[in-house]
N, C-alpha and C positions, 0 to 999 in steps of 0.2 A: 652076407655086407654088415658091417658094423652101424648103428645110428650116427647121424652126422645132422648139425643147425643146418645145413647147407645137401639137402638130401638130391636134390636135380645136379648139384657137383659131382659128389659124392657117386652118381651114377654113372655120368659122363664120364669120370676119371676110371671106373670099373669096367667100362667096356673099351677103352684105350689102353689098359693094361692087360683084357684079354688079347685083343687084336695083337700089341706089342708082341705078344708072346707066341704067335701063331706064325708059322713058316709059310703057309699059302692062305689064300682067302677064305674067310670064313664064314657059315651060314649062322643065319640071325637066331635059329634054333640051340646052337652052340653056345651063341652069348647069352642067349636068355639063361640057359643051363648052369652057365660058367658062374654067371654074376647073381643068381636069385632075383634077379629084378622081373617085375610084371612085365607081362608079354608087351603090354600098349604102350609102356612107359619103354622099353628098349626100342620099340620101332621109333616113336616121337624122338627120342633122343638120334637116333640112325640117321635119319632124315635129317635133322639139324646140323648133324657132323659131317655129314656127305653137302649140305647147302654151303656151309663154311670150308669145305677142302679139307679137312682134317681126314675123314673118310673117302674112299670110292666105293662105287655098287657097282658089280660086273653087269654087264647087260644082260635082261632077261633073267636075271638071278637074285635072291636073296643071300649072296655072299657078298663080305665085305673086306674090305683091306685099307690101312694105312693109305693116307693120302697126302699131296705135295705140302700141304699147312703144318703136318703132323712131322713130317720129314724137315722142312725148315725149321721148325721149334727145334728140334733135337739137332741140327745142323749148329745153329745158333750157340745153344750151352756146348756145343764140344767146340765151339771156338773161342767160346772168352777167356778162357784159363791161356789158352795157347795167346791170344792176342795181347793180354796182360803181360805175360812172362816174355813173350819175344817184342813187345811192343816200347818197353821200358828205354832199354838201351836207344833205341831209335827216336824216342821223342826228348831223351837225355841229349842225344847229337843235335837234334833241331833247335831248342833252346840253349845250347851253348853257340850256335852259330848265330842265332837271331837276338837271342837276351827276349826274347819274348814269351810266352806261355804256349804249350803244346797239348794236346791231348787225342785221345782214340776213342770213338765212338760206334756202337752199333745202333740201329732201327729197333724199336721195341713197341710195336704198335704203331701210333702216330708221332709218339716221342723217338728221342734219340736218349739214350741210354750212357752215361761218361764212365766207360771200365778204368781208363787210368788219364793221368793229368802230371804234369811237370810243368811248374811255374818258376821262371826265373824272380829271385828275390827283388830285383827294382822293381818289378810289375805291380800296379795297384791289385788287391784282390779282386777275385771274379767271382760271379755266381754259381760258376762249375764247380763242381769239384764230382769224386769217384763215387758214384751211387746214384746220382743226379739224373733227374730226368725232364728234358724239355721238348716244347713240339717243335718237331723235325720243320715243319715250315719257317720258322723262325731261324733256325740256324743253319751256318755253314755246311755242316757235319751232315744235317738232316736234307739239304735241299742238292748236296754231293751225291747222295745214296738216292734220293729220289728219282733223280733226272736220270739215273739206270736202268730202276724197275720199270717193267711192261706199263702203257700207258694203264689198262685196265688195272692193275695193281693199285697203282696211285687212285685212280678214282673208287677204288671201294674201300681205301683208307679217307678219300677227302669226298666223298659223294655231294656234298651240299655246305651252304655256309655254315651250318649251325656245326662242323665239324673243326672249324677254324675258330682259335684264341690269338686274343693278343697280349704282349704285356705294357705295352706303353702307347696302344693304339696306332701302332705302325704293322706293315708287314704285310703280305696278301689276305685277302679278308673272302676270297673266294675260289671255286675251281677253276677260273679261268683267271686269276690273276697268279694264280700259282702254276698253272700251265705256261704262261709269259716268262715268269721266273725261270722254271725248267729250262726251256728253250732258250734261255740266255745261259745259262749253266752248262748244258750240252755245247751251245757254242765256244765259250770260253774255255772250258776244258777242267773248269772247278768250281766248286759249291763257293759262295762268297755270302756275307752279310753284314750291313752296318747297321748300328744302333738299334735293331729290333730286339735283342735280349737287352742289353744295356745302354743306355745314351750313352756316345763317344767311345764305344769300343765295337770293332771289325773283327772278322775272322775270314780266313779263306779254306778249304780243306778238299782233300784229294783222298778217291775211293780205294780201298783195298778190295783185292777179288779172289774168289775163289778158286780152284783149278779149270773150272767150268766157264770162267767170265761173269757170274753172278756177284753183284756187291753183297760182301759181308758186315764192312765196317769203313771207317774213313780216320784219316790223320788230318789234324786240325791247326791253324796257328792262329793265336787270338793276340791282339794288338789293339793300341789305341788309334783309332780313325784320324787324330793328327800325327800318325806316324808315315799316313800314304796321302793327305790330303791337307799339306802344306801352304799357309796363307802366301809363301813366294812362289808358288808354282805358276807356269805359265798360262797351261791348260789344263782340264780333265784328265789327259791323255798320262800327264806325269803321275798321276795317282793310280790309275789302273797300272802304266807299266809296275809300279813298285806291287800292285798287288798281283799281278803275273808273276812276279819274279819269287814274292813268297812263297805263289800257289806252287810253282815250278820245284820249292824244296818241300813243299808237302807231298809232291807227286813223288819225288825222289824217295823219301821216307815211305811212301804207301808201296811203291815199287820193292823196296830192302825188306819192308815188312811180308809181303806177300812170298817171296822167293824164301823166307825163313819159316813161313807157315808151310809152304809146301816141300820143303826138306831140300830145296836146292842152296842154299847159301845160310852160312854160319858164323 
């Protein structure tokens, strides 16, 4: 293995590369021989990779295989290009219908990563753009995806208050506050946010799922908060009704994108 300025990272990747080539669970001795790494280093990194879910260890043995976290990482990569290619016409239609801005996001650690975005020319510039990452707990897209993850996975991403950041002093500031929001998202059936990313800007989002029902992305619509909270509204229910209307449009687009991804619609 060539020298690296980050030897631990290089060693970790070397172990993952070895196991990715193997067709069956592989013994630690084989990994040591294949990588040329010190025995103590290999065992230390194997334990970390197992703890983080990137590897699994067969009970009672020193044989290892790729774990669910490695699978999720590979699945995310395999979906990015199709999401961008198949999602563009879906976003175009959504923007034509609403004259707002629309985007497709995926979860990237505790952030959402914007894979594609279509903006209506009449809308004000947004902070979002292709390749931008924002804290998932502050975005409609992130909340829509987080709400469909197992609670244990959400807790792993957000274990304590130190995991939370804000942009304008708003948004959830701890695990309990986030869980309350995610319960609302599940009740409503869509992700939502008002002002937490940019004051005066709101979003709604719906989840895109893989064939097994797991959330892999979201389709979101972003608009001025004044579009839903109008001064002449008789009650807050009017604003919620408009949010539901926009969310239904994102849900329809997410469904179309799912079918295209799964090869059922073109």
